[in-house]
C-alpha positions in Angstrom: 128.8 112.9 127.3 125.5 113.9 128.7 126.6 114.3 132.4 125.7 117.6 133.8 129.2 118.4 135.4 130.8 118.4 132.0 127.8 120.0 130.1 129.0 123.6 130.3 132.5 122.9 129.0 131.1 120.8 126.2 128.5 123.4 125.2 131.2 126.1 125.0 132.9 123.9 122.5 130.1 122.8 120.3 127.7 125.8 120.2 128.0 129.0 118.6 126.0 132.2 119.1 125.0 134.6 116.2 123.1 137.8 115.6 122.6 138.7 111.9 122.9 142.2 110.7 119.3 142.2 109.6 117.9 141.0 113.0 118.4 142.0 116.5 117.6 138.5 117.8 120.5 136.5 119.1 120.4 132.7 118.3 122.4 129.7 119.0 123.6 127.1 116.4 125.4 123.7 116.6 128.3 123.2 114.2 127.7 120.6 111.5 124.0 120.4 112.4 122.3 118.9 109.4 118.9 120.6 110.4 120.7 124.1 110.3 118.6 124.7 113.4 118.6 128.1 115.1 117.7 128.4 118.8 116.3 131.6 120.0 115.2 132.8 123.5 112.8 135.7 123.6 113.1 138.1 126.4 110.1 136.5 128.2 111.8 133.2 128.3 110.1 131.5 125.3 112.4 129.1 123.5 112.1 129.1 119.7 113.7 126.6 117.4 113.6 127.2 113.7 115.0 125.1 110.8 114.7 126.1 107.3 114.0 123.3 104.7 112.1 124.3 101.7 111.2 120.7 100.3 107.6 122.0 100.1 105.9 125.5 101.0 104.7 124.3 104.3 105.8 124.7 107.9 105.5 122.0 110.7 104.5 124.3 113.8 104.6 122.9 117.2 104.0 124.6 120.6 104.7 122.6 123.7 104.9 123.0 127.4 106.6 121.2 130.1 103.3 120.3 131.5 102.8 116.5 131.3 101.1 114.1 133.6 104.1 114.0 136.1 103.0 117.6 137.2 99.4 116.6 137.8 98.1 117.0 141.4 98.0 113.5 143.0 94.3 114.1 143.8 93.4 115.5 140.4 95.1 113.1 137.8 94.3 113.8 134.2 94.5 117.4 134.6 97.2 118.2 131.9 95.3 115.9 129.5 92.0 117.6 130.3 93.5 121.1 129.7 94.9 119.9 126.3 91.4 119.1 125.2 89.9 122.4 126.5 92.5 124.4 124.6 90.6 123.6 121.4 87.4 125.3 122.7 88.3 128.9 121.8 89.1 132.2 123.5 87.4 135.3 124.5 87.8 136.4 121.0 86.8 133.1 118.8 84.6 130.2 119.7 82.0 132.6 121.0 79.1 134.7 119.4 78.9 137.0 122.6 81.5 136.4 125.2 79.9 139.1 127.5 76.8 137.2 127.7 78.3 133.8 127.7 80.9 134.5 130.7 78.3 134.6 133.6 76.8 131.1 132.5 80.4 129.7 132.3 81.3 131.0 135.7 78.2 129.5 137.1 79.0 126.1 135.4 82.5 126.4 137.2 80.8 126.9 140.4 78.4 123.9 139.9 81.4 121.5 138.9 83.1 122.5 142.2 79.8 121.6 144.2 79.4 118.4 142.2 83.0 117.1 142.9 82.3 117.6 146.6 79.2 115.4 146.6 80.1 111.9 147.9 80.2 109.3 145.2 77.7 107.3 147.3 75.0 110.1 147.0 73.9 109.0 143.5 70.7 111.1 143.7 72.5 114.3 144.9 75.0 113.9 142.0 72.5 113.3 139.3 70.5 116.3 140.5 73.6 118.5 140.4 74.7 117.1 137.0 71.2 117.8 135.7 71.8 121.4 136.6 75.1 121.6 135.0 73.6 120.0 131.9 70.8 122.7 131.9 73.3 125.6 132.4 75.6 124.1 129.8 72.8 124.0 127.2 71.9 127.7 127.9 75.7 128.6 127.5 76.0 126.7 124.2 73.6 129.2 122.6 76.7 131.7 122.6 79.3 129.1 121.8 80.6 128.4 118.3 81.7 124.8 118.4 84.9 123.9 116.7 85.9 127.5 115.6 89.4 126.8 116.3 89.2 123.9 113.7 87.5 126.3 111.4 90.3 128.8 111.7 92.9 126.1 111.0 90.9 124.9 107.9 90.7 128.6 106.8 94.4 128.8 106.8 95.1 125.5 105.2 96.4 123.8 108.2 96.7 120.1 108.3 97.2 117.5 111.0 95.4 119.6 113.7 95.9 117.7 116.9 97.6 117.5 120.4 98.9 115.1 122.8 99.9 114.7 126.4 102.6 112.4 127.9 104.5 112.2 131.2 106.4 115.5 130.7 104.9 117.5 127.9 101.8 118.6 126.2 102.3 119.4 122.5 99.8 121.2 120.0 100.7 120.4 116.4 99.8 122.0 113.1 101.1 121.7 109.7 100.6 125.1 107.9 101.2 126.6 104.5 104.4 128.7 104.4 102.5 131.9 103.7 100.1 131.6 106.6 102.7 131.9 109.5 101.5 135.3 110.6 97.6 134.2 110.8 98.7 131.1 112.6 100.7 133.0 115.2 97.8 135.4 115.7 95.4 132.4 116.3 98.0 130.7 118.7 98.9 133.8 120.6 95.2 134.4 121.4 94.7 130.6 122.2 97.5 130.6 124.9 96.7 134.1 126.2 92.9 134.2 126.6 91.6 130.6 126.7 88.0 129.9 127.7 86.9 126.7 129.1 83.7 126.3 127.4 81.6 123.3 126.3 83.2 121.4 129.2 80.6 118.8 130.0 80.4 117.3 126.3 84.3 117.3 126.2 84.1 115.5 129.4 82.2 112.9 127.5 84.9 112.6 125.0 87.5 112.2 127.8 85.3 109.3 129.2 85.4 107.8 125.8 89.0 108.0 125.5 89.4 106.4 129.0 87.2 103.5 127.8 89.2 103.0 124.7 92.3 103.0 126.9 90.7 100.3 129.1 90.2 98.3 125.9 93.9 98.4 125.0 95.9 95.5 126.5 99.2 97.2 125.5 98.2 100.5 127.3 97.2 98.3 130.5 100.6 96.6 130.5 102.5 99.8 130.0 100.7 101.3 133.1 101.5 98.2 135.0 105.2 98.3 134.0 105.6 102.0 135.0 103.6 101.5 138.3 106.1 98.6 139.3 109.2 100.5 138.2 108.2 103.7 140.0 106.6 103.4 143.3 107.3 107.0 144.3 107.7 109.0 141.1 104.5 110.3 139.2 105.7 108.3 136.2 104.2 105.3 137.9 101.9 106.5 140.6 99.5 108.3 138.1 98.6 108.0 134.5 98.3 110.6 131.9 94.5 110.0 131.3 93.7 109.9 135.0 91.9 107.6 137.3 88.2 107.0 136.9 87.5 108.6 140.3 89.3 111.9 139.3 87.7 111.9 135.8 84.2 111.7 137.5 85.1 114.7 139.7 86.6 117.4 137.6 87.3 120.8 138.6 87.5 123.6 136.0 89.0 126.0 138.5 92.0 123.5 138.9 92.3 123.2 135.2 92.5 127.0 134.9 95.0 127.3 137.8 97.1 124.7 136.0 97.1 126.5 132.9 98.2 129.7 134.6 100.9 127.8 136.4 102.5 125.9 133.6 101.6 127.7 130.4 104.0 130.5 130.7 106.6 131.4 128.1 109.6 130.5 130.2 108.3 126.9 130.4 107.1 126.7 126.7 108.9 126.1 123.3 107.8 126.8 119.7 109.4 124.6 117.0 109.1 125.8 113.3 110.5 123.7 110.5 110.0 123.8 106.8 109.9 126.5 104.1 110.6 129.5 106.5 112.9 132.6 106.7 114.3 132.4 110.3 115.0 136.1 110.5 111.5 137.3 109.6 109.9 134.4 111.4 111.4 135.2 114.8 110.2 138.9 114.4 106.6 137.6 114.1 107.0 135.2 116.9 108.1 138.0 119.1 105.3 140.2 118.0 102.6 137.8 118.8 104.2 135.8 121.8 106.8 138.3 123.2 104.2 140.0 125.3 103.2 137.0 127.2 104.3 137.5 130.8 106.7 135.1 132.3 106.7 133.9 136.0 108.5 131.2 138.0 107.4 127.7 137.6 107.3 125.4 140.5 110.4 123.3 140.7 109.7 119.6 140.4 111.9 117.5 142.7 111.8 114.0 141.5 111.3 111.4 144.1 114.3 109.0 144.4 113.2 105.6 143.8 114.6 102.6 145.9 116.8 100.1 144.0 115.0 97.2 142.7 116.9 94.2 144.2 114.8 91.3 143.2 112.4 90.6 140.4 108.6 91.7 140.8 105.8 89.9 139.0 102.3 90.9 137.8 99.6 89.4 135.6 97.5 91.5 133.4 94.4 90.0 131.7 92.8 91.1 128.5 91.3 89.8 125.1 94.4 90.2 122.9 97.4 88.0 122.4 99.5 86.7 125.3 103.1 88.2 125.8 105.6 88.9 128.4 107.2 92.3 129.2 110.4 92.8 131.2 111.3 96.4 132.5 114.4 97.9 133.9 114.7 101.3 135.4 117.8 103.5 134.7 119.0 107.0 135.2 117.5 109.8 133.0 118.4 111.7 129.9 121.1 113.8 131.7 123.2 110.9 132.7 126.3 108.8 131.6 124.2 105.7 131.1 121.8 107.2 128.6 124.1 106.9 125.5 125.1 103.4 126.3 121.5 102.3 126.9 120.7 103.5 123.4 123.4 101.4 122.0 122.7 98.4 124.0 119.0 98.5 123.0 120.0 98.4 119.4 122.5 95.5 120.0 119.5 93.5 121.5 117.0 94.4 118.9 117.3 96.5 115.7 114.8 94.4 113.4 117.6 92.8 111.4 120.7 91.8 113.2 120.4 92.3 116.9 120.8 89.3 119.4 117.0 89.1 119.6 116.7 89.1 115.8 119.4 86.6 115.0 119.5 84.3 118.0 116.0 84.2 119.1 113.6 85.0 116.3 115.8 83.4 113.4 116.0 80.3 115.6 112.3 80.2 116.2 113.0 80.3 120.1 110.0 82.6 120.5 107.4 83.8 118.0 108.6 87.5 118.4 111.0 89.6 120.5 111.7 93.2 120.8 113.7 95.7 123.0 113.2 99.4 123.2 114.0 102.2 125.6 112.2 105.5 126.7 114.6 108.2 127.8 112.8 110.6 130.0 114.1 113.6 132.1 114.2 111.9 135.5 114.6 108.2 134.6 114.8 105.9 131.5 113.2 102.5 131.1 114.4 99.6 129.1 111.7 97.3 127.9 112.0 93.7 126.6 109.0 92.1 125.2 108.3 88.6 123.7 105.5 86.6 122.3 105.2 82.8 122.7 105.3 80.2 120.1 102.4 77.7 120.1 102.6 75.6 123.2 105.2 77.8 124.8 104.6 79.4 128.3 105.3 83.0 129.1 107.7 81.9 131.8 109.8 80.2 129.0 109.7 83.4 126.8 110.9 85.5 129.8 113.8 83.0 130.4 114.8 83.0 126.7 114.9 86.9 126.7 116.9 86.9 129.9 119.3 84.5 128.6 120.0 86.3 125.5 120.3 89.5 127.2 123.0 87.9 129.4 125.2 87.6 126.4 126.0 91.2 126.7 127.7 90.5 130.1 129.9 87.9 128.4 130.6 89.7 125.3 129.0 86.9 123.3 128.2 89.0 120.3 130.1 89.8 117.0 132.8 92.4 117.1 131.4 94.1 114.1 128.0 94.6 115.5 128.7 97.9 117.4 130.1 99.5 114.2 127.2 98.2 112.2 124.7 99.7 114.7 126.4 103.0 114.6 126.4 103.1 110.6 122.7 102.3 110.7 121.9 104.9 113.2 123.6 107.4 111.1 121.6 106.4 108.2 118.4 106.6 110.4 119.4 110.1 111.3 119.8 111.2 107.7 116.4 109.8 106.8 114.9 111.6 109.8 116.6 114.8 108.9 115.1 114.8 105.4 111.7 115.3 107.0 111.0 118.7 108.2 108.2 117.4 110.4 110.6 115.1 112.2 113.0 117.9 112.8 110.3 119.8 114.6 109.3 117.0 117.0 113.0 116.4 117.7 113.4 120.0 118.8 110.3 119.6 121.1 111.7 116.4 122.5 115.0 118.0 123.3 113.3 121.0 125.1 110.9 119.1 127.3 113.3 116.4 128.3 115.9 119.0 129.2 118.5 117.7 126.7 120.9 120.0 124.8 120.4 120.0 121.1 124.0 119.9 120.5 124.4 116.8 122.6 121.6 115.2 120.8 123.1 115.9 117.4 126.4 114.5 118.5 125.1 111.3 120.1 125.9 109.0 117.1 129.5 110.2 117.3 129.7 109.5 121.0 128.1 106.0 120.4 130.9 105.4 118.0 133.3 105.7 120.8 131.8 103.1 122.9 133.8 99.8 123.0 132.8 96.2 123.5 134.3 96.4 127.0 132.1 99.4 127.9 129.1 97.5 126.8 130.1 94.5 128.8 130.7 96.6 131.9 127.3 98.3 131.5 125.6 95.0 131.3 127.3 93.6 134.2 126.3 96.6 136.3 122.9 97.0 135.1 121.5 93.6 134.0 120.9 91.7 137.3 117.8 90.9 139.3 116.7 94.6 138.9 113.7 94.0 136.7 109.9 93.8 136.7 107.8 91.3 134.8 104.3 91.5 133.4 102.6 88.5 132.1 100.0 89.7 129.7 97.7 86.6 129.6 94.5 86.2 127.4 91.4 86.3 129.6 88.5 88.4 130.8 89.6 91.2 133.2 86.8 91.5 135.5 88.5 94.2 137.6 88.1 96.8 134.7 85.6 99.4 135.4 84.0 101.3 132.6 83.3 105.2 132.8 79.6 105.4 132.8 78.1 108.2 130.6 76.1 110.9 132.4 72.7 112.1 130.9 73.3 115.2 128.7 71.2 117.2 126.4 72.5 117.7 122.9 74.1 121.3 122.9 73.8 124.0 120.3 76.9 124.1 117.9 75.9 127.3 116.1 77.6 126.1 112.9 76.2 128.9 110.8 77.9 131.4 112.9 81.4 133.0 112.7 83.2 135.3 115.1 84.7 138.6 114.2 88.0 137.0 114.7 87.4 134.2 112.1 86.2 136.7 109.6 89.3 138.9 110.1 91.6 135.9 109.6 89.8 134.9 106.5 90.0 138.4 105.0 93.7 138.8 105.5 95.8 138.8 102.4 98.8 136.5 102.2 101.3 136.1 99.4 100.1 133.7 96.7 101.5 130.2 96.5 101.0 128.6 93.3 100.4 124.8 93.0 102.9 122.6 91.2 101.4 119.7 89.5 103.3 116.5 88.3 104.1 116.0 84.8 104.5 112.2 84.5 106.5 112.4 81.2 109.0 115.1 82.4 109.4 114.2 86.2 109.8 110.5 85.8 112.3 108.9 83.7 111.0 105.9 81.8 113.6 103.1 81.0 113.3 99.6 79.7 116.1 97.1 80.7 116.7 94.2 78.3 113.9 95.2 76.3 111.4 93.7 78.9 111.7 95.4 82.3 110.0 98.8 82.8 112.0 101.0 85.2 110.7 104.3 86.4 113.2 106.6 88.1 113.0 109.9 90.2 116.4 111.5 90.8 117.5 112.1 94.4 119.4 115.3 94.4 119.3 115.7 98.2 121.5 113.0 99.7 122.9 109.5 99.1 120.0 107.3 100.1 118.4 105.1 97.6 114.9 103.5 97.7 114.1 100.6 95.1 110.7 98.8 94.7 110.2 95.7 92.7 106.4 95.5 91.8 105.2 92.2 90.7 101.9 91.8 88.8 101.0 88.8 90.9 99.2 88.7 94.2 97.2 86.7 96.7 94.4 86.3 94.4 96.9 84.4 92.0 98.4 82.2 94.4 97.7 81.3 98.2 101.4 80.5 98.5 102.7 84.1 98.3 102.0 84.9 101.9 103.9 82.0 103.4 106.6 82.4 100.7 107.4 85.9 101.9 107.5 84.7 105.5 109.9 81.9 104.6 111.9 84.5 102.9 112.7 86.1 106.4 114.0 82.7 107.7 115.6 81.1 104.7 119.3 80.9 103.7 121.1 80.3 100.4 123.5 77.6 99.2 126.5 79.4 100.7 124.8 81.6 103.5 122.8 80.7 106.5 119.7 82.6 107.3 121.5 84.7 109.8 124.3 85.5 107.6 121.7 86.9 105.0 120.2 89.2 107.5 123.5 90.2 109.0 125.0 91.1 105.6 122.1 93.4 104.7 122.7 95.1 108.1 126.4 95.5 107.6 125.6 97.1 104.1 123.5 99.6 105.9 120.5 98.3 103.9 117.1 96.9 104.7 114.6 95.2 102.8 110.7 94.5 103.2 108.1 92.6 101.4 104.4 93.3 101.1 101.6 91.4 99.2 98.2 92.6 98.2 95.4 90.7 96.3 96.8 91.9 92.9 100.5 92.7 93.4 103.5 92.1 95.4 106.3 94.5 96.6 109.9 93.9 97.5 111.5 97.2 98.8 115.1 97.8 99.5 116.7 101.1 101.0 120.0 102.0 102.1 123.2 104.1 101.1 123.8 104.4 97.4 127.5 103.2 97.8 126.1 99.9 98.7 123.3 99.8 96.2 125.1 97.3 93.9 126.1 94.9 96.8 122.6 95.0 98.1 121.1 94.5 94.6 123.3 91.5 94.0 122.4 90.0 97.5 118.7 90.5 96.9 118.9 88.8 93.6 121.0 86.0 94.9 118.6 85.4 97.7 115.5 85.2 95.4 117.4 82.8 93.0 119.2 80.7 95.5 116.9 80.5 98.6 117.1 76.9 99.7 114.4 74.4 100.8 114.5 73.2 104.4 111.9 71.1 105.7 112.6 72.0 109.2 112.4 75.7 108.7 109.3 75.3 106.6 107.6 73.5 109.6 108.7 76.3 111.9 107.5 79.0 109.6 104.1 77.2 109.3 104.0 77.3 113.2 104.9 81.1 113.1 102.1 81.8 110.7 99.6 79.6 112.7 100.5 81.5 115.9 100.2 84.9 114.2 96.8 83.9 113.0 95.7 83.0 116.5 97.0 86.3 117.8 95.2 88.2 115.0 91.9 86.6 116.0 92.3 88.3 119.3 92.9 91.8 117.9 89.8 93.9 117.6 91.1 96.3 115.2 92.5 93.6 112.8 89.1 91.6 113.0 87.2 94.9 112.1 89.4 96.8 109.7 90.8 93.8 107.9 88.5 90.7 108.3 85.0 92.2 108.7 85.7 95.1 106.3 86.6 92.7 103.5 83.6 90.5 104.5 81.3 93.6 104.1 82.7 94.5 100.7 83.1 91.2 99.1 80.8 88.8 101.1 81.9 85.4 102.5 84.4 84.8 99.5 86.8 87.6 99.9 90.6 88.4 99.3 91.1 88.4 103.1 90.1 84.8 103.8 91.3 83.5 100.5 94.3 81.7 102.1 95.5 78.3 103.1 93.9 76.5 105.9 95.9 75.6 108.9 96.0 72.0 107.6 97.0 73.0 104.2 99.8 75.1 105.8 101.0 72.2 107.8 101.2 70.0 104.7 103.1 72.7 102.7 106.4 71.6 101.3 109.6 73.7 101.4 110.3 73.0 97.8 106.8 74.5 96.8 107.9 77.9 98.5 111.3 78.1 97.2 110.3 77.2 93.6 107.8 80.1 93.7 110.6 82.4 94.9 113.0 81.3 92.4 110.4 81.8 89.7 109.3 85.2 91.1 111.4 87.4 88.7 110.0 85.4 85.7 106.7 87.0 86.3 105.8 90.5 85.0 107.2 93.2 87.1 108.6 96.6 87.0 110.8 98.6 89.2 110.5 102.0 90.9 113.7 103.7 91.8 114.4 106.9 93.8 118.1 107.7 94.3 121.1 109.6 93.2 122.1 107.4 90.3 121.7 108.7 86.7 119.1 106.6 84.5 121.9 105.4 82.2 124.1 104.0 85.2 120.8 102.5 86.9 120.0 100.7 83.7 123.6 99.4 83.3 123.5 98.1 86.9 120.1 96.4 86.6 121.2 94.9 83.2 124.3 93.4 84.9 122.7 92.1 88.1 119.1 91.1 87.2 118.6 87.8 85.6 115.6 88.4 83.4 113.8 85.9 81.0 113.3 86.6 77.3 109.6 86.9 77.9 107.7 87.1 81.2 105.5 84.1 82.2 101.8 84.5 82.6 100.9 84.5 86.3 98.4 81.9 87.6 94.9 82.8 86.8 93.5 85.0 89.7 90.5 84.0 91.9 87.6 86.4 91.3 86.1 88.4 94.1 82.9 90.2 93.6 82.0 93.3 95.4 78.5 93.2 97.1 75.8 95.9 97.1 74.5 96.3 100.5 71.3 94.5 101.5 70.5 96.3 104.8 72.0 93.8 107.0 74.2 93.9 110.2 77.2 91.8 110.7 78.3 91.6 114.5 81.3 90.1 116.2 81.2 89.4 120.0 84.5 90.6 121.5 85.5 91.3 125.0 85.7 95.1 125.1 84.2 98.2 126.7 83.6 100.2 123.4 81.7 99.4 120.3 83.3 100.0 117.0 80.9 100.5 113.9 81.5 100.7 110.3 78.6 101.6 107.8 79.4 100.6 104.1 77.5 101.9 101.1 78.5 100.9 97.6 78.8 103.5 95.0 79.6 103.3 91.2 82.7 102.8 89.2 85.5 105.5 89.5 84.9 108.7 87.4 87.5 111.2 86.9 84.8 113.8 86.6 83.8 113.0 90.2 87.2 113.7 91.7 86.5 117.5 92.5 83.0 116.8 94.0 84.3 113.8 96.2 87.2 115.8 97.6 85.1 118.8 98.6 82.3 116.5 99.8 84.7 114.8 102.1 86.2 117.7 103.5 82.8 119.4 104.2 80.7 116.3 105.4 83.0 114.0 107.4 86.8 114.6 106.9 87.8 116.8 109.8 87.0 118.0 113.2 85.2 120.9 111.7 83.0 118.7 109.6 79.3 118.0 109.7 79.7 114.6 111.1 82.2 115.4 113.9 80.2 118.5 115.0 76.9 116.7 115.3 77.9 113.4 116.7 80.8 114.4 119.1 80.5 118.0 119.7 76.8 118.5 119.9 75.6 115.1 121.2 78.8 113.7 122.7 77.9 110.2 121.3 81.5 109.2 120.0 85.1 109.7 120.8 86.1 109.3 117.2 83.8 109.6 114.1 84.2 110.4 110.4 82.8 109.6 107.0 84.6 109.3 103.6 83.6 108.6 100.1 86.5 106.4 98.9 87.8 105.6 95.5 88.8 102.1 94.4 92.3 101.1 93.8 91.6 100.3 90.1 88.9 100.5 87.4 87.6 97.1 88.0 86.0 97.9 91.3 83.6 100.4 92.9 83.7 103.5 95.2 82.5 103.0 98.7 81.2 105.4 101.3 82.6 104.5 104.6 81.2 105.9 108.0 82.8 105.0 111.3 81.8 105.5 114.9 83.9 104.6 118.0 81.7 104.9 121.1 80.6 103.4 124.3 78.6 100.3 123.8 75.5 101.8 125.6 75.6 104.8 123.2 75.4 102.5 120.1 71.6 103.1 119.4 71.8 106.8 119.6 75.1 107.0 117.7 73.8 104.8 114.8 70.5 106.8 114.6 72.6 110.0 114.6 75.0 108.7 111.8 72.0 107.5 109.6 70.2 110.8 110.0 73.3 112.5 108.5 73.7 109.9 105.9 70.0 110.0 104.7 68.9 113.6 105.3 69.9 116.5 103.2 73.3 117.9 104.2 73.0 120.9 106.5 74.0 124.0 104.8 76.6 125.9 106.9 77.9 128.7 104.9 80.9 129.3 107.0 82.0 125.6 106.8 81.4 125.6 103.2 83.6 128.6 102.6 86.5 127.2 104.8 86.0 123.6 103.2 86.7 125.1 99.8 89.7 127.1 100.9 91.3 124.0 102.6 91.0 121.9 99.4 92.5 124.6 97.4 95.3 125.5 99.9 96.3 121.9 100.4 96.9 121.6 96.7 98.7 124.8 96.4 101.2 124.0 99.4 101.4 120.2 99.3 104.1 118.9 97.1 104.3 115.3 95.8 107.9 114.6 96.1 110.7 111.9 96.1 109.3 108.3 95.7 105.7 109.6 96.3 105.9 110.9 92.7 106.4 107.3 91.5 103.5 106.0 93.8 101.4 108.7 92.5 102.0 107.6 89.0 101.3 104.0 89.9 98.0 104.8 91.6 96.8 107.1 88.7 97.9 104.4 86.1 95.7 101.9 87.7 92.8 104.2 87.6 93.3 105.0 84.0 94.5 108.5 84.9 97.3 110.0 82.7 97.9 113.2 84.5 98.0 114.7 88.0 94.4 114.6 89.1 94.9 117.3 91.5 94.9 119.7 88.6 91.3 118.9 87.7 90.2 119.3 91.4 92.1 122.6 91.7 90.4 124.1 88.5 86.9 122.9 89.2 86.4 123.3 93.0 86.1 127.1 93.0 83.1 126.9 90.7 81.3 124.1 92.6 78.2 125.2 94.5 76.6 123.8 97.6 73.8 122.4 95.4 76.5 120.3 93.5 77.6 118.6 96.8 74.1 118.2 97.9 73.4 116.4 94.6 76.4 114.3 95.1 75.2 113.1 98.5 71.7 112.5 97.4 72.8 110.3 94.4 75.9 108.6 95.9 75.1 108.3 99.6 71.5 109.1 100.8 69.1 106.2 100.9 71.7 103.7 99.4 71.6 100.0 100.5 74.1 99.4 103.3 76.0 97.0 105.3 76.6 97.7 109.0 79.7 96.0 110.7 79.8 96.1 114.6 82.4 94.7 117.0 81.6 94.8 120.7 80.7 92.9 123.8 77.4 91.1 123.3 76.3 91.5 126.8 76.6 95.2 126.6 74.9 95.5 123.1 71.4 96.4 122.5 70.8 93.7 119.8 67.1 94.8 119.4 68.4 98.3 118.3 70.7 96.8 115.8 67.8 94.6 114.5 66.0 97.9 113.5 68.5 98.2 110.8 68.2 94.8 109.2 68.9 91.2 110.0 71.6 90.7 112.6 74.2 88.2 111.6 76.7 87.1 114.3 79.9 86.2 112.5 82.3 83.6 114.1 86.0 84.0 113.6 85.9 80.9 111.3 83.5 82.9 109.0 85.9 85.9 108.9 89.3 84.4 108.9 88.5 81.2 106.8 90.8 78.9 108.5 
């Protein structure tokens, strides 16, 4: 149990303490912990979790503090999040060319911001004048700042995934580093958390404004905030948000941010999680060396407000442009409570994606379009969320009633007796899958620490869930599912109450990209043990089999655990048949001659196996995963379903309704419109793979027999199998021979429709959408794929637009504060029949669009700036990534598939590794000039027309406003 009163005795039983002969550091372990985690506590109180797992020579490194938004002062919300951003700006030692000269200017900026925040919001002239002074002083200070030097340091040591996030109870800083770079990493992070400097604040403030506006454009975020505000009238979970209010964002205090850092960023309030190819004994010595000197001090106690019971449902409506849905929220005790375990189980009983009550009794029965349940376990309270999407013609009130009626079955015990056991077994499988990821281990460690949960308790949870009985579930439901909920109706409409954060006028700052601090030079010069790359040998690493003389099978042996993953890859896709998409949807709802649709889904779940399908323009995947002991039953079941799925006119009619409603919802999703529909339109033109689909009328007229005939015939089309699992090749071949019904010869698939990639003609395609931001893509068609270009394009992408240290990011975000997110990438096609494309992206406030586009095109068309430091670290990053990243498990199979389609017969990374060291800056400049600069382009823009400067867009070519009919085709 998790209850506090029994915790001490429980810990004494399951924890063991150790001190190795070679180390003076005491640590705690948990018996039968599959992560083999060690938990250290340094003398200054810093908690350190270490898990050794040498699947590849890298380490997932996380540093976190119990400093989330619930600790923000009520009159300075967003402080923890602000600080997260500022801890990327460097220290007294790096991020600066001369800190002694920079500091007086920074001190003055601090003071100016204090004056600024006390000028009344109504005094526009006074605030503008003060901000102009801040802007002027910030420009002077930027002459000494070296923007993004933290990112350059991480690039220099080969780090990946440089980022951070803030939530209600934690701020987490994340890096994935080469195993031989642990000491340099610790040196950098020690300085980062000991001597941070809040420089380049006013441009980073712009980035936070952009983030807030993106948040306001996200309907899901708005609903989540509403749910928390209704559940928590006193607790900061609901009374304030992580990103903060617009008022507080407009009135920041650097002094408050610094005080917050000194209050909460102390070792006794922090954790470091290291997981991967690491020696715990030597690692803890290094951690102590660089972090042991950080002084500890008491942290203010947080006394959680006690919420009053919810005795009657509360309702709220949220408006936004995206699809309508209903959310129901319940509030429960926190992580350290008796209820936490049962809530985890109950959530899975309701919704597990396969055989939960929502899955079988609601979704399978077409009672709503979609339904989910999930829970958040936080330190002080937990939240259970139910969510449902309506069918066409269905009201949100009806969806709400359907969810509550289904939930009520837990009170009466109206669910199968076997379901609890099946949930527990599937949770064990999920835990196994999670533990085989060294990255997941690190995040689990951090979550345990920041939520105040004991690691042993977390590891033992599935065993505790196995002891929960059906009666326990019934009693829990009767106690906790009453009128104690809140309801949010998310309706499609214009939210006139949303206020966008207006951008202040700022002068582009100096980024000093050619400079490097002595700290960076020292890190670069440090010698670390060599790690040699390991390249795939497709002939040796993959077993090549042929079943019945016709079916190719490619196998990679799983020597780690008992999990299998199998993929059927059919050489038939959407361009061959418009029926494939509806056929795969029908597969989710259809039954066989002796199994109902529900029984099919339940049987897969009982086996601890899952399956998914996915179709592209030229191929179709069917994927299964589970425990090897159930591989044969799962294989037989999958084959049975494909061969025996039955036509049902009523189900077909309802499937058509599901697809039609999903289409309507997708038409309201800005990212789906841009990155799916508009992107394909920009590549192929009006006739493209995205809109090559059945019209709604054709969908309505579709016969169930047409769909089932296609599914029955599927295995008669050319296909092959990818298998990752413990079985030997010989046994696998025997099993497939026995249970796969294959023709003597594969049939020829229907002739594919042809789609022609278009060369840009300098036109703009625009979609009017209700949103605060503008999202922009610039496409430039390149030539056909050439293996010889792989080293050039890899280095070009790293240097020019592929990271926070890149030319594009430094110019558009760091210097000019024109975008929250921006990048550029020269992308390879999926096969030899198509062309490469350069893709540049900007996510910005709509009123910044003219400057942002101008800035991007200047970078695309001018010669690339020559930053020697960035050039050096970019080369290092490319090489270190190849040295320390391993293509493993089923990814070996996918790498082989990818390379085969491009006509590559070996691991292309070997070419990159051998040739990048000799590439010169002139080579990259030549690549840019020939492939990107001055090329015909297509611009894709989605945003609110009334906020757009259409005249500015017209300066780039004819502006074509696309309708959703143009994009979606139906």
